[in-house]
N, C-alpha and C positions, 0 to 999 in steps of 0.2 A: 838296355831296354829302349824301345822306341815308343814315342808318344805322338799323338795327333791332337790338335785343338779344333773343336767345332763350336763356333759361336752362332747363335740363332737370333733372328730378329730382322724383320723387313726393313726397319729403320737403319740397321747396319748395312744391309745389302744394298740399299739405295743411296748410301752415303749421307744420310740425314744427320747421323751422329758418328763420331770417330770410335773405332773399335779398340778402346784402351784395355779392355779385358784380355784380348788376345796378346797384346804386347806384354802386359804384366805376366800372364801365364807362361809365355815364351821365356821370359827372364828367369822365372822360378824353375822351369825345367832345365834351363842351361846351368843354373847354380847347383842343381841336383845331379848334374852329369848325365841327364837323360837326353837321348837324341830326338830332335824334332825335325821331321821331314816335310810335313804338310800342315797347313792351316786352311780351314774351310769356313765360309760364311753361308748360311742358309736362311731364307725367309721363313716367316711363320706359317709353314705348311707341313702337316704331319707326315705325308708320304715322302716329301723331298728330304725332310730331316732324317727319317728312317733310312732312306737310301744312302745319305751321307754317312750315317753311323755304321751301316753294314759295310760300306767300302772302307771306312776307317778301321773297323775291327779286323778286316782282312789283312791290313798292312801295319798295324800298330799293336803294341802290348797294352797300352793305356790310352784311352780317349777321354780328354777333358772337354766337357760340354758346359756352356754357360747360356743362360736365358731360357725363357719360356716356362718358368715354374710358378708364375703368378696365378691369380684366381680368375682371370678373365677368359673368354671364349678363345681368344687367339693364342693363349699360352698352351701349346700342344707338345712340349718336349717330353713330358711324362708319357703321353700316348705314343710318341715316336720311338722312345726307348723300348717301350713294351712291344711295339710292332717289330722293331729290329731284332729283338732277342726272343721273340715268340712267347712272350709271357702275358699273363693277365694283369690288369691294374686292380689292385686291391686296396681297400681302406685300411690304413695302419693306425690303430688306436693310439700308439705312442706318439706318432706324428701329429695326430689331431690334438692330443693333449698339449704338445709344444706350441701349436698355433694358438690355441685358446689361452695358454699361459702368457704368450706375448701380448695379446690384446688386453689381458688383465693387468699386466705390468704398466702398459701405457695408458690405462684408463679409457680404452675405446671399446666400442661394441663390435663384435665379430659378426659379419654378414654371412648368409648361407653359402655364397659362392666361395668363401675362404675354405670351406670343407674340401674343395677340389684339391687343395694343396697337401692334404693328408693322404692322397692316393699315390701309390708307387708300384712299380713292377713287382710281382710276387717273388719272394725269395731274395730281395735286394738287402743291402746293408744300409740302414738309415743313418743320416748324419744330422744331428741336432743343429739348429740355427738359432742361437740365442739373440742375434742382432736383427732379426727380421721374421717375416711370416712364411718364407718359402723354405721348407726343409729340403735338404739335399740327400742324395743317395748314391750308392755304388751298386752296379750290377756286374757280377763276375760270370763270365761265360766263355767256354772253349779256350781257356788260356789268356783271354783278353779281359779287360775291365773298362766299363764306362763309368766315369765319375761325373755326376751331373750336379751343377751348382747354379745358384741364382745369377741373373744378369746384372743386378744392382752392384756396382763396383765395390762399395763398402762391405756388403755382405759377402760377396765372392772372395774378396781378399782375406777377410776374417776366417772364413771356412778353409781357404787354401792353406793359410799359414798354421791354423790350429788343428785341422783335422786331415786335410788331404796330403800335405807334405809328410806327416808321420806315416800315413797309410802307404804312400809311395816308397818311403824309406824301408818299410817292412817288406814290400814286394821286391825291393832291390836286394833284400837279404843283408842289409847292413844298417848299423846305427851310426851313420857318419854325421859329424858336426860340421856345419858350413857357416863360415863367417864372411860377411860381405862388408866392405867399407868403400864409400864413394868420396873422393876428394874433388871438390868443385873448383875449377880454375876460371879465370876471366882475363880477357884481352890478350890471350895467347892462342894462336891458331892450332887446329888439330894436327896439321902437318908438322908444326914446330915441336909440339909436345911429343909426337910420334918419334921425331928424330932424336929427342933427348932420352926417351925411355924405351926405345925399340927392343933392346935386349930383354927387358922385363916382360914385354908383351909376348915374347916367345916362350915364356915359362909355362910349364904344364900345371904346376901347383906350387904356389898360388898362380891364378890366371890374372892377367891385367888386360883390360879393354878400355877403349875410348868411345865416348858418345858426345857428338858435337851439337851445340845449339848456337843461336845467333849471339856472337860475342863471347861464348862460354864453351868450355869442354870439360866433361866429367871424366875422371879416371876411376875406374871401378876395379877393386882388388877383391878377389874371392879365393878363400883357402878352405880346404877340406882336410879333416883329420879325425882320428878315432876319439880324440878328446877336444872339448871346446877350448881349453887353455892352450893347447898346441896350435889349433887353428888361429886363435887370436894372436899368438906369438908370431906365426908365419905372416899374417897380414901386417902386423906392426913393423916387422922387419922390412917388408917391401914399402910400406908407407914412409918409413924413414928415408929410404933411398929416393923415393919420388919427391919428397919434400926437399931433400938436399939439392935435387936437380932443378926443381921448378920454383922453389923459393916463394916469394910473396905473391906469385900468381895464384897460389892456392888461397882462396878466401874462406872456405868452410869445409867441414866434414859432414856428410849426410845429405839432407834434403833442403837445407836452408837456402832461401833466395838471397841474391846479392843485396837487395834493398833491406831485407830483414837484418842482415849483418851490419850494414851501414847504419841503420836506425838504432840498432843495439849499441854500436860504438858511440854514437852521439848521445843517446840517453844515459849510457854509463858514465859519461863525462859531464852530464848536466848541460849539454849543448844542443843547439837546434840549427835547422837549415831552412832557408826560404829560396824559392825557385823563380826564375824568369825564363820562359821557354818560347822559342819560335819553331825551329825545324822539328823538334820532338813533339810539338802539338799537344802538350799536356800529358805525355806518356810518363814523364818523370813524376808529375804530381799524382798520377794514378797509382804508381808503384810505391810512392812514399806516403801517400795521404792517409793510410790506415794506422800510421805510427804516431799517435797523438803526442807522445813525449818528445819526439824529435822533429816533427814537421810543423812549421809556423804558417806557411801559406805559399801560394803560387799565383803568378800572373802569366797568362798565355796570350800571345798575339801572333798574327801572321808574319809580321816583319819587325825589324829592329826599331823602326820609327814608332810603331804602335806601342812597343814596350817602353820606349823612352817617354812617350806622352803620359802613359799610365803611371810611371814611376817618378815623373818630374825630373828625369835625368836629361842631360844634353842630348839632343836628337842626333843619333849616329849618321843620319842622312845629311847633316850639316856639312858643307864643303870642307870644313876644318877636320872632320872626322871621316870623311868618305873613303879615304884611302888607308885607313888604319882600323881594320876590323878587330884587331887585338885590343886596342885601347878602348874602342866602343864597347866591347863585351865586358871588359874590366869595369867600366863605369856603370854598366847596367847591373853587374854583380854587386857592386858597392851600394847602388841605389836600392835594390831589392832587399839587401841585408838591413839597410837603414829603415826602410818603410815597414818591415815586419819585425823589427827589433830582434833579429836572429843572430846567432853566433856566426853563422856562415851564410853567405849569399852565393848561389850558383846560377850562372846565366849561360844560355845556349843561344847563339846568334848565327845567322847564315855566314858561311865563308864565301869568298869570291876568288875564283869562279865556281866553287862548289865546296861541299863538305860543311863543316861547322866549326865555330870558335866556341870553346867552353872555358869559362873563367870562374874561379872560386875566390871570394873575398872573405877575409876574416881579420881578427885582431893582429895577426902576424903579417898582413899585407895581402896582395892579390897575386894569384898565379893563373896563367892562361896557357891553353894548348889548342893546336889546330888539328881537328880530326878530319881525315880526308874522305870519309864515307859520304858520298853525295846522294842527294835526292830527298824526297819526303814520303816515299812509299813506306809500307809497313816494315820492310826489312831495314831500310835506312834509319827509320825512327828507332827501331829496336837496337840496332848497333850503336847509334849515337847515345841513346839512353844508357845502355850498359857501360859504355866507355866513360860517360859523364859520372855515373855512380862509382866506377872504379877509380876515376880521378879523385873523387871525394874521399874514398876509402884510403887511397895512397896518401892523401893530404893528412888525414887523421893519424895515419901510421908514421908520418914524417918521412915518407919514402918516395917523394915525387922527383927528387933530383935525378936527372938522367932517364927518367921514365917517359916513354912515348909509346902510344899504341901502334 
């Protein structure tokens, strides 16, 4: 089966917002084993959307459309689907009841323009939307199907997972169970991981793929089988091999962020961390700040001297400290731990001639590492932040010996 994705919205076309819907849908199609050859973005124009749909139906078995199902004048996807399929738009009482029921549940008043959302192409298959006001629908025509969903990501994902995926499986003529597991790794490059699990990546079922982010790489394992238990077993078998080869570099399974895992480890032990930042410019505090049980506070300054003044530590610019970035960072880590009465103090100071020193102070003493990623741009801050969090995670695990990013 071949599929095509059409996302509508002038704000997407002009790059004002990122098209996360298309990315999500592409992954869903991949996991279903459906071929995706084209992705199209169209502005809020009925004629152009209809042209894109006509073209998509000519080369795909299923066309997934998102956006343009709201109550406003520029929401024209319903009209475009009707135009592309040569059908009339008709008011569907069951859809109108769904829209009214939603407003009743949230205790809000439905306005007249919301009635537009209950119109759909004649003869379509309606899809109830219990999490929003925009009902979805499917139009089957000439061997192809147009599946139209809201553009609000939360609503679209709910409908995709609960209604559209089962519909696509029925069209595929199989009731296949698909199990996906994502292993999240940190501080190991994509190329290094690839070299360690390349044989697994050549497997047909389960499939193994990599997705790289700044400082992190996800390993995605997907298995298909006629029973869920068998698919789970296939994924677990591959996961065991990946864990054996990557070891502690895997910090979580699923969607957990690194800071969430670190905060959970701290809170589970009744411990806390305080931060002193320069080159990361508050990025560490931003990522840890929402975890009240684990985070005590942060001090951010442009340079090491500013941190030292704020913390009452010896000025790292002092001639006695000038040539010893490691010792200066260790002293700042000890000072921020003391000032905030935290279990751990983590300090990030500039390296010389580049990169950063990161030190962690605690009851067991101080450890320090030199990270070579230079600069203060967004990418450098992200990398240094991720590596600093990983250093703290390794420290909590007691696995810092011999570890270097």
